[in-house]
C-alpha positions in Angstrom: 9.3 12.9 8.3 6.4 11.2 10.0 5.8 7.5 9.9 2.3 8.1 8.4 3.9 9.8 5.5 6.4 7.0 4.9 3.6 4.4 5.3 1.4 6.3 2.7 4.4 6.3 0.3 4.7 2.5 0.8 1.0 1.9 0.2 1.2 4.1 -3.0 4.2 2.2 -4.3 2.5 -1.1 -3.7 -0.7 0.1 -5.5 1.3 1.4 -8.4 3.1 -1.9 -8.7 0.3 -4.3 -8.3 -2.9 -2.6 -9.6 -1.7 -2.7 -13.2 -0.9 -6.4 -12.8 -4.3 -7.1 -11.2 -6.1 -5.2 -13.9 -4.3 -7.0 -16.7 -5.1 -10.4 -15.3 -8.7 -9.5 -14.5 -9.9 -7.7 -17.6 -13.5 -8.5 -17.1 -14.5 -7.8 -13.5 -17.6 -6.3 -11.8 -17.6 -2.5 -11.2 -16.0 -1.6 -7.9 -14.0 -4.7 -7.2 -12.1 -4.1 -4.0 -8.4 -4.0 -3.2 -7.6 -4.5 0.5 -4.6 -2.9 2.2 -3.7 -3.5 5.8 -1.6 -0.9 7.4 -0.1 -0.5 10.9 -0.3 3.3 10.5 -3.6 4.6 11.9 -2.8 8.0 10.2 -3.0 6.4 6.7 -6.2 4.5 7.6 -7.9 7.6 9.0 -6.8 9.8 6.1 -8.4 7.3 3.6 -11.5 6.3 5.6 -12.5 9.7 6.9 -11.1 11.8 3.9 -9.7 14.3 6.3 -6.0 14.6 5.4 -3.4 17.0 6.7 -1.7 19.2 4.1 1.2 16.7 3.8 -1.2 13.7 3.3 -3.4 15.3 0.7 -1.3 14.2 -2.3 -1.6 10.6 -1.2 -5.4 10.9 -0.8 -5.6 12.3 -4.3 -3.3 9.6 -5.7 -5.3 6.8 -4.0 -8.5 8.2 -5.4 -7.0 8.5 -8.8 -5.9 4.9 -8.8 -9.4 3.8 -7.7 -10.9 5.5 -10.7 -8.2 4.5 -13.1 -8.4 0.8 -12.3 -12.2 0.7 -11.5 -11.7 -0.7 -8.1 -12.5 0.2 -4.5 -9.6 0.7 -2.1 -10.2 -0.6 1.4 -7.5 0.4 3.9 -7.8 -1.3 7.3 -5.7 -0.9 10.5 -3.8 -3.8 11.9 -1.8 -3.3 15.1 2.0 -3.4 14.3 2.7 -6.0 16.9 0.1 -8.3 15.2 1.4 -7.6 11.7 4.7 -9.5 12.3 5.7 -9.7 8.7 5.4 -5.9 8.0 6.9 -5.2 11.4 10.0 -7.3 10.6 10.4 -5.5 7.2 10.0 -2.0 8.7 12.7 -2.8 11.3 14.9 -4.5 8.6 15.0 -7.7 10.6 15.5 -9.9 7.5 16.2 -13.1 9.4 12.9 -12.8 11.2 11.2 -11.9 7.9 12.6 -15.0 6.2 11.4 -17.2 9.1 7.9 -15.8 8.9 7.7 -15.8 5.1 10.0 -18.6 3.8 8.4 -18.7 0.4 8.9 -15.0 -0.3 11.0 -14.3 -3.4 14.7 -13.5 -2.7 14.8 -10.8 -5.5 12.7 -7.7 -4.9 10.4 -6.4 -7.7 11.8 -3.3 -9.4 10.1 0.0 -8.4 7.9 1.2 -11.3 9.0 4.5 -12.9 5.9 6.3 -11.5 6.9 5.6 -8.0 10.5 6.7 -8.6 9.3 10.0 -10.1 6.8 10.6 -7.3 9.3 9.9 -4.5 
């Protein structure tokens, strides 16, 4: 399984978790309010920004577009080099001590995965 595919699944899970919370807390908002995602996967960034997915990435492109329409928001996915994105890099490498030193205020208990993500994965 490619890293781009895994990264896209992580972005989708994050959006499915936090977009409903954002929408509930910001009921009145201008059309097209943006949601920014920073990814160290240039594959995910290119798929979204250029709308030219491979066959395996097409379901993610559709899901991202659907969430944009459903929550009346614009999705902005930007590339950040993995070495510069130290927090994400420590999570992807399961270096929990490093993660805790970088983000000491992060909650110790993870958020439960929403049902939609479990069904999709």
